[in-house]
RODO-2510 file (C-alpha; in nm, 4 decimals, decimal comma):
residues 387
     n   res          X          Y          Z
     1     m    -0,6993     2,7236    -7,1789
     2     d    -0,7218     2,5501    -6,8433
     3     n    -0,4609     2,5946    -6,5735
     4     y    -0,2677     2,2956    -6,4442
     5     k    -0,0024     2,2325    -6,1805
     6     m     0,3648     2,2706    -6,2640
     7     i     0,6959     2,2695    -6,0792
     8     a     0,9910     2,5005    -6,1405
     9     k     1,3198     2,3516    -6,0188
    10     t     1,5956     2,5804    -5,8981
    11     l     1,9171     2,5980    -5,6934
    12     f     1,9298     2,6004    -5,3143
    13     g     1,8614     2,9485    -5,1775
    14     f     1,6811     3,0782    -5,4852
    15     e     1,3308     2,9527    -5,3973
    16     e     1,2058     3,2917    -5,2775
    17     i     1,3285     3,4911    -5,5753
    18     l     1,1989     3,2266    -5,8181
    19     a     0,8571     3,2465    -5,6500
    20     k     0,8680     3,6243    -5,6928
    21     e     0,9605     3,5836    -6,0601
    22     l     0,6670     3,3469    -6,1100
    23     r     0,4199     3,5839    -5,9447
    24     n     0,5478     3,8746    -6,1518
    25     l     0,4949     3,6669    -6,4683
    26     g     0,1377     3,5857    -6,3674
    27     a     0,1515     3,2402    -6,2071
    28     v    -0,1173     3,1476    -5,9539
    29     n    -0,1099     2,9356    -5,6368
    30     v     0,2660     2,9838    -5,6041
    31     k     0,4212     2,7836    -5,3201
    32     e     0,7888     2,7489    -5,2325
    33     g     0,9427     2,4043    -5,1857
    34     v     1,3026     2,2860    -5,1425
    35     r     1,5010     2,3684    -5,4563
    36     c     1,1676     2,4094    -5,6336
    37     v     0,8533     2,6222    -5,6541
    38     f     0,5044     2,4856    -5,7190
    39     f     0,2659     2,6926    -5,9294
    40     e    -0,0261     2,6816    -6,1710
    41     g    -0,0703     2,8208    -6,5203
    42     d    -0,1906     2,7294    -6,8682
    43     k     0,0024     2,6103    -7,1734
    44     g     0,0977     2,9644    -7,2730
    45     f     0,2303     3,0296    -6,9247
    46     m     0,4416     2,7130    -6,9453
    47     y     0,5977     2,8548    -7,2618
    48     k     0,6495     3,1924    -7,0919
    49     a     0,8038     3,0363    -6,7805
    50     n     1,0644     2,8527    -6,9880
    51     l     1,1394     3,1628    -7,1913
    52     c     1,1507     3,4258    -6,9175
    53     l     1,2430     3,2790    -6,5782
    54     r     1,6005     3,3637    -6,4785
    55     t     1,6383     3,1373    -6,1748
    56     a     1,4629     2,8195    -6,2958
    57     i     1,6579     2,5121    -6,4078
    58     k     1,3588     2,3088    -6,5315
    59     i     0,9844     2,3472    -6,5731
    60     i     0,8117     2,0129    -6,5270
    61     k     0,4454     1,9211    -6,5753
    62     p     0,3166     1,6473    -6,3420
    63     v     0,1402     1,3520    -6,5092
    64     t     0,0465     1,1284    -6,2161
    65     s     0,1454     1,0276    -5,8643
    66     f     0,1023     0,6979    -5,6817
    67     k     0,2305     0,4851    -5,3957
    68     v     0,4852     0,2203    -5,4876
    69     y     0,5953    -0,0726    -5,2696
    70     n     0,8371    -0,2818    -5,4753
    71     e     0,9785    -0,3094    -5,8264
    72     q     0,6915    -0,5286    -5,9514
    73     d     0,4438    -0,2724    -5,8213
    74     l     0,6413     0,0041    -5,9938
    75     y     0,6346    -0,1827    -6,3263
    76     r     0,2617    -0,2617    -6,2984
    77     k     0,1595     0,0973    -6,2233
    78     m     0,3867     0,2414    -6,4916
    79     y     0,2412    -0,0065    -6,7434
    80     a    -0,1091     0,1143    -6,6530
    81     i    -0,0376     0,4739    -6,7597
    82     d    -0,1765     0,5798    -7,0983
    83     w     0,1620     0,6528    -7,2578
    84     g    -0,0090     0,7012    -7,5938
    85     e    -0,1145     1,0420    -7,4671
    86     f     0,2486     1,1543    -7,4875
    87     l     0,4222     0,9178    -7,7324
    88     t     0,3770     0,7353    -8,0604
    89     t     0,5806     0,4448    -8,1935
    90     d     0,7761     0,6999    -8,3977
    91     t     0,8574     0,9152    -8,0938
    92     t     1,1865     0,8895    -7,9079
    93     f     1,1965     0,9313    -7,5315
    94     a     1,4296     0,9483    -7,2329
    95     i     1,3821     0,9040    -6,8596
    96     d     1,5473     1,1049    -6,5809
    97     t     1,5106     0,9527    -6,2348
    98     t     1,5839     1,0903    -5,8890
    99     i     1,5419     0,8755    -5,5796
   100     k     1,5172     0,9400    -5,2054
   101     s     1,3959     0,6018    -5,0856
   102     d     1,5160     0,2999    -4,8883
   103     m     1,3091     0,0781    -5,1171
   104     f     1,4798     0,1871    -5,4394
   105     t     1,8483     0,2704    -5,4327
   106     h     1,9584     0,2835    -5,7968
   107     s     1,8154     0,5493    -6,0274
   108     l     1,9355     0,3800    -6,3473
   109     y     1,7601     0,0582    -6,2464
   110     v     1,4337     0,2490    -6,1895
   111     s     1,4731     0,4206    -6,5265
   112     q     1,5195     0,0791    -6,6882
   113     k     1,2048    -0,0560    -6,5204
   114     v     1,0015     0,2446    -6,6378
   115     k     1,1403     0,2055    -6,9904
   116     d     1,0433    -0,1625    -6,9895
   117     a     0,6876    -0,0775    -6,8826
   118     i     0,6527     0,1842    -7,1577
   119     v     0,7863    -0,0270    -7,4446
   120     d     0,5961    -0,3399    -7,3267
   121     k     0,2735    -0,1381    -7,3198
   122     f     0,3285    -0,0211    -7,6777
   123     r     0,4251    -0,3682    -7,8005
   124     d     0,1086    -0,5142    -7,6462
   125     t    -0,1247    -0,2432    -7,7791
   126     e     0,0425    -0,1274    -8,1033
   127     g     0,2666    -0,4154    -8,2042
   128     e     0,5624    -0,1742    -8,2169
   129     r     0,7638     0,0214    -7,9624
   130     p     0,9119     0,3740    -7,9406
   131     n     1,2894     0,4035    -7,9084
   132     v     1,5020     0,5590    -7,6371
   133     d     1,7261     0,8548    -7,7252
   134     v     1,9174     0,9699    -7,4201
   135     k     2,0745     1,2768    -7,5829
   136     f     1,8050     1,4242    -7,8075
   137     p     1,4673     1,2704    -7,7192
   138     d     1,1336     1,3974    -7,8487
   139     v     0,9849     1,3549    -7,5003
   140     r     1,1677     1,3481    -7,1671
   141     f     1,0002     1,2017    -6,8590
   142     n     1,0934     1,2933    -6,5032
   143     i     1,0535     1,0190    -6,2396
   144     h     1,0887     1,1176    -5,8733
   145     i     1,0566     0,8593    -5,5956
   146     q     1,0529     0,9838    -5,2367
   147     n     1,0003     0,7146    -4,9725
   148     d     0,6976     0,5251    -5,1110
   149     t     0,5607     0,7994    -5,3389
   150     c     0,6374     0,8014    -5,7116
   151     n     0,5797     1,1150    -5,9173
   152     v     0,5763     1,1019    -6,2974
   153     a     0,6157     1,4272    -6,4896
   154     l     0,6947     1,5678    -6,8314
   155     d     1,0082     1,7772    -6,8658
   156     s     0,9005     2,0815    -7,0690
   157     s     1,2494     2,2361    -7,0786
   158     g     1,4834     1,9658    -7,2051
   159     r     1,8391     2,0739    -7,1444
   160     s     1,8815     2,2711    -6,8223
   161     l     1,7584     2,6293    -6,8507
   162     h     2,0971     2,7593    -6,7390
   163     q     2,2107     2,6767    -7,0928
   164     r     2,0865     3,0060    -7,2329
   165     g     2,2445     2,9700    -7,5748
   166     y     2,4711     3,2760    -7,5768
   167     r     2,7780     3,1274    -7,4081
   168     t     2,9931     2,9493    -7,6643
   169     a     3,3263     3,0234    -7,4977
   170     t     3,4081     2,9691    -7,1302
   171     n     3,7080     3,0170    -6,9065
   172     i     3,8551     2,7662    -6,6607
   173     a     3,5913     2,8183    -6,3881
   174     p     3,2708     2,9555    -6,5450
   175     i     2,9718     3,0378    -6,3271
   176     n     2,6370     2,8776    -6,4061
   177     e     2,4010     3,1282    -6,5738
   178     v     2,1143     3,0553    -6,3327
   179     l     2,3512     3,0965    -6,0377
   180     a     2,4736     3,4269    -6,1811
   181     a     2,1202     3,5568    -6,2374
   182     g     2,0148     3,4484    -5,8889
   183     c     2,3116     3,6209    -5,7266
   184     l     2,2344     3,9389    -5,9201
   185     l     1,8708     3,9354    -5,8106
   186     l     1,9685     3,8600    -5,4503
   187     s     2,2067     4,1558    -5,4652
   188     g     1,9170     4,3856    -5,5568
   189     w     2,0455     4,4638    -5,9065
   190     d     1,7701     4,6414    -6,1008
   191     g     1,9560     4,8342    -6,3692
   192     q     1,9273     5,1741    -6,2010
   193     c     2,2993     5,2553    -6,1809
   194     d     2,6345     5,1604    -6,3354
   195     f     2,7490     4,7987    -6,2974
   196     i     3,0920     4,6389    -6,2924
   197     d     3,2296     4,2855    -6,2757
   198     p     3,6023     4,3322    -6,2071
   199     m     3,6914     3,9644    -6,2609
   200     c     3,4517     3,8898    -6,5424
   201     g     3,5914     3,5660    -6,6866
   202     s     3,3677     3,4652    -6,9766
   203     g     3,1211     3,7453    -6,9028
   204     t     2,8261     3,5607    -6,7499
   205     f     2,7537     3,8178    -6,4770
   206     l     2,7789     4,0967    -6,7352
   207     t     2,5367     3,9314    -6,9752
   208     e     2,2837     3,8351    -6,7096
   209     a     2,3068     4,1855    -6,5580
   210     a     2,2300     4,3449    -6,8950
   211     m     1,9337     4,1141    -6,9546
   212     i     1,7918     4,1999    -6,6112
   213     a     1,8494     4,5727    -6,6664
   214     c     1,6752     4,5645    -7,0054
   215     n     1,4109     4,3076    -6,9024
   216     i     1,5201     4,0782    -7,1876
   217     p     1,3819     3,7219    -7,1582
   218     a     1,6517     3,5009    -7,0045
   219     n     1,6295     3,2284    -7,2686
   220     i     1,5635     3,4345    -7,5810
   221     n     1,8895     3,3034    -7,7333
   222     r     1,8100     2,9391    -7,6650
   223     k     1,7609     2,7264    -7,9756
   224     e     1,5045     2,4788    -7,8438
   225     f     1,2761     2,3791    -7,5582
   226     a     1,1486     2,0242    -7,5065
   227     f     0,7831     2,1317    -7,5351
   228     e     0,8421     2,2251    -7,9014
   229     k     0,8469     1,8498    -7,9820
   230     w     0,5254     1,7717    -7,7956
   231     s     0,2250     1,6662    -8,0041
   232     d     0,0160     1,9550    -7,8687
   233     f     0,2795     2,2236    -7,9328
   234     d     0,1127     2,5466    -8,0465
   235     e     0,3700     2,7336    -8,2553
   236     d     0,1472     3,0392    -8,3088
   237     l     0,0896     3,0705    -7,9343
   238     f     0,4620     3,0381    -7,8634
   239     d     0,5414     3,3074    -8,1224
   240     k     0,2896     3,5370    -7,9527
   241     i     0,4522     3,4719    -7,6138
   242     v     0,7961     3,5543    -7,7564
   243     d     0,6710     3,8751    -7,9238
   244     s     0,4839     3,9848    -7,6113
   245     s     0,7897     3,9236    -7,3903
   246     l     1,0185     4,1175    -7,6261
   247     n     0,7716     4,4081    -7,6265
   248     k     0,8274     4,4415    -7,2506
   249     t     1,1992     4,5157    -7,2785
   250     r     1,3125     4,8544    -7,1446
   251     d     1,5879     5,1059    -7,2076
   252     f     1,9046     5,1076    -6,9989
   253     h     2,0795     5,4408    -6,9448
   254     f     2,3874     5,3392    -6,7478
   255     k     2,7078     5,1448    -6,8176
   256     i     2,7988     4,7818    -6,7650
   257     k     3,1717     4,7086    -6,7589
   258     g     3,3823     4,3998    -6,7176
   259     f     3,7548     4,3663    -6,6399
   260     d     3,9827     4,0659    -6,6584
   261     k     4,3610     4,0501    -6,6596
   262     a     4,3703     3,7484    -6,8938
   263     p     4,3522     3,8351    -7,2670
   264     s     4,1842     3,5006    -7,3407
   265     a     3,9078     3,5725    -7,0883
   266     v     3,8486     3,9177    -7,2369
   267     r     3,8100     3,7664    -7,5847
   268     k     3,5706     3,5002    -7,4594
   269     a     3,3606     3,7539    -7,2705
   270     q     3,3422     3,9794    -7,5754
   271     d     3,2346     3,6851    -7,7933
   272     n     2,9620     3,5831    -7,5501
   273     v     2,8341     3,9392    -7,5122
   274     e     2,8165     3,9665    -7,8899
   275     n     2,6369     3,6304    -7,9131
   276     a     2,3747     3,7664    -7,6737
   277     n     2,3378     4,0838    -7,8883
   278     l     2,4272     4,2977    -7,5868
   279     d     2,7470     4,4666    -7,7069
   280     d     2,5598     4,8018    -7,7142
   281     y     2,5324     4,7835    -7,3345
   282     i     2,8499     4,6047    -7,2220
   283     t     3,2188     4,6842    -7,2559
   284     v     3,4968     4,4435    -7,1589
   285     e     3,8554     4,5570    -7,0990
   286     r     4,1823     4,3899    -7,0104
   287     k     4,2609     4,5219    -6,6635
   288     n     4,3814     4,3911    -6,3302
   289     f     4,1148     4,4885    -6,0759
   290     f     4,3823     4,5687    -5,8190
   291     d     4,5204     4,8410    -6,0498
   292     t     4,1810     5,0053    -6,1115
   293     e     3,9712     5,2644    -5,9342
   294     k     3,6133     5,3834    -5,9515
   295     e     3,5598     5,5880    -6,2676
   296     i     3,2217     5,7487    -6,1942
   297     d     3,0851     5,9894    -5,9334
   298     g     2,7515     5,8176    -5,8733
   299     h     2,6562     5,4907    -5,7099
   300     l     2,8168     5,1722    -5,8441
   301     h     2,6887     4,8146    -5,8211
   302     m     2,9577     4,5456    -5,8308
   303     v     2,9108     4,1669    -5,8486
   304     f     3,1898     3,9188    -5,9198
   305     n     3,3150     3,5641    -5,8823
   306     p     3,6756     3,5653    -5,7579
   307     p     3,8938     3,2533    -5,7820
   308     y     3,8264     2,9981    -5,5082
   309     g     4,1551     2,8120    -5,5295
   310     e     3,9688     2,4985    -5,6437
   311     r     4,0956     2,5135    -6,0018
   312     l     4,3100     2,8282    -6,0116
   313     n     4,6466     2,8439    -5,8405
   314     i     4,6679     3,1684    -5,6416
   315     e     4,7995     3,2865    -5,3037
   316     m     4,4586     3,2919    -5,1373
   317     e     4,5275     3,5036    -4,8273
   318     e     4,7116     3,7716    -5,0213
   319     f     4,4563     3,7693    -5,3026
   320     y     4,1533     3,8199    -5,0782
   321     a     4,3354     4,0840    -4,8737
   322     s     4,3959     4,2714    -5,2000
   323     i     4,0232     4,2549    -5,2788
   324     g     3,9468     4,4246    -4,9468
   325     d     4,2207     4,6865    -4,9898
   326     t     4,1108     4,7739    -5,3441
   327     l     3,7450     4,8091    -5,2456
   328     k     3,8267     5,0203    -4,9407
   329     q     4,0798     5,2519    -5,1027
   330     k     3,9548     5,2838    -5,4612
   331     y     3,5797     5,2157    -5,4765
   332     p     3,3867     5,4569    -5,2535
   333     g     3,0105     5,4723    -5,3078
   334     t     2,9961     5,1071    -5,4165
   335     d     2,7852     4,8094    -5,3155
   336     a     3,0278     4,5237    -5,3746
   337     w     2,9024     4,1645    -5,3821
   338     f     3,0957     3,8489    -5,4552
   339     i     3,0445     3,4751    -5,4283
   340     t     3,3047     3,2393    -5,2858
   341     s     3,3221     2,8828    -5,1594
   342     n     3,6494     2,9545    -4,9797
   343     l     3,4990     3,0539    -4,6462
   344     e     3,8424     3,0676    -4,4844
   345     a     3,9615     3,3210    -4,7426
   346     l     3,6766     3,5567    -4,6485
   347     k     3,8516     3,6221    -4,3180
   348     h     4,1382     3,7895    -4,5065
   349     v     3,9259     4,0489    -4,6892
   350     g     3,9662     4,2753    -4,3881
   351     l     3,6169     4,4226    -4,4177
   352     r     3,2994     4,3358    -4,2320
   353     p     3,0291     4,2103    -4,4716
   354     s     2,6866     4,3645    -4,4251
   355     r     2,5206     4,0485    -4,5616
   356     k     2,6085     3,6814    -4,6051
   357     i     2,3769     3,4547    -4,8052
   358     k     2,4282     3,0790    -4,8256
   359     v     2,4217     2,9465    -5,1833
   360     f     2,5743     2,6525    -5,3714
   361     n     2,8083     2,6753    -5,6683
   362     s     2,7693     2,3275    -5,8149
   363     h     2,8506     2,0987    -5,5193
   364     l     3,0396     2,3683    -5,3286
   365     e     2,8719     2,5385    -5,0351
   366     s     2,9359     2,9079    -5,0889
   367     r     2,8537     3,2529    -4,9562
   368     l     2,7282     3,5544    -5,1465
   369     v     2,8678     3,8440    -4,9433
   370     k     2,8021     4,2168    -4,9546
   371     y     3,0437     4,4969    -4,8648
   372     v     2,9152     4,8537    -4,8565
   373     m     3,1840     5,1056    -4,9483
   374     y     3,0704     5,4454    -4,8244
   375     e     3,1756     5,7822    -4,9626
   376     g     3,4225     5,8956    -4,6964
   377     s     3,4099     5,7105    -4,3646
   378     k     3,1163     5,5064    -4,2424
   379     k     3,0997     5,7249    -3,9329
   380     a     3,0747     6,0395    -4,1469
   381     k     2,8012     5,8740    -4,3509
   382     f     2,6112     5,7801    -4,0347
   383     n     2,6365     6,1320    -3,8920
   384     k     2,5234     6,2839    -4,2215
   385     d     2,2184     6,0570    -4,2275
   386     r     2,1248     6,1719    -3,8763
   387     e     2,1320     6,5394    -3,9676
***
């Protein structure tokens, strides 16, 4: 099969790790963009990218690109496309439009114009038209207009790839699965030690950590991808990709634990872990992090998502000070990472972070911060390393 160009969309700050994921999977001509990575691969690789990438939101396949100068020009050039290559009169479709242009200012209006061009083309050539289905289309088109350039692409994923399929229960402030996976990869998590999420909520960090540790395809629990409705879908090839990816899973010889003080959160996390078929690797307990201490002698990797104060009512200064005190007094030998959008609250942790990485949690600018808790004092650790 011939290679063709594709684009993997992602969240801000994850471009580099997504590019690394793509190279590790076998993509060629990988190039980082803004919130996206460009790459090339064949049909089988498109299937594999959707199935395996942890930090991608969408995989889109470009169809054509052209200059556009006004709405009549847009309609004319859209009408000229051979839509019969992708649709029949019995096929439903939907259009997603993003715009960064002074010429076009309303994405829904552009979507309507594109829809008109498609259905008019079919009426003129076939005497019938395909129907729009916004929720469950057979084919989803992606229209992107930047300045005077219009890009038309096929959305091979459908629903966002953060919707893995294992999370049926969520708490009040769940973290996006792609965001969780990206934070874990940025933290250097590779499954080579014990892991803990001390404020686990519905268990997203736990589940993503286990899948990374065991090299389980990120979207193995997902029910459907958009490409499965395409006319050229090769079911045998897709089955081979799934089998091959599952054959690359690996054993995990450490422990993954989650704590939460809310009984409802513990139940939800346990349900989601079970849905992901990962209950052999993950345990979830009802505990208040501030009443716990490190339970192992070896190195511990910790990643969590503490309350921001956006939707949960807590005393922020006291809460973040308690995080710092608990880490310092009770978790020696731990690399502790957490994500927060409350940048003011970080000042109350009372510890100096060794790393700060800018990320976005939905619309909220956030920081992924790292605190290294040494065995004994940092000075003693430094002197020991010099010996």
